[in-house]
C-alpha positions, 0 to 999 in steps of 0.5 A: 392927776386922777386915775381913770380907766378907759377901754377900746377896740378896733372897728372889727374887734380883733384888737382891744386895749385898756388904759389904767391911768390918766389920759392927756386931754384930746389934742387936734393936730393939723400937721402934714403927717397927721393929715396923711395918716388920718385922711383929715386932721388928727384928734388924739389922746395919750397915756404913759406906756405903763398905763396901757394894757393891750389885748391880742396884738397879732393883727396889728401892723406897726409903721414908723412915722417918717417925719416924727422927731420922737420916732413915733409909730402908728399901729393899724389892724390888718384883720 
């Protein structure tokens, strides 16, 4: 897999991140949980934890995804 570098942030800019490795292709999910979290279908990419570098995270609120068989969590900026 080719090395990639991607950056992003929340809408207000309080939370930033950088991916220093490959990203999985974007997937579209129609499951009940993704639709409830997103208010629509979900479109997601992923990377390995060791490739993700988070900036300031004090404004993140982590919430368990109750129906996730992988014990996933989702983070939301509360700034």
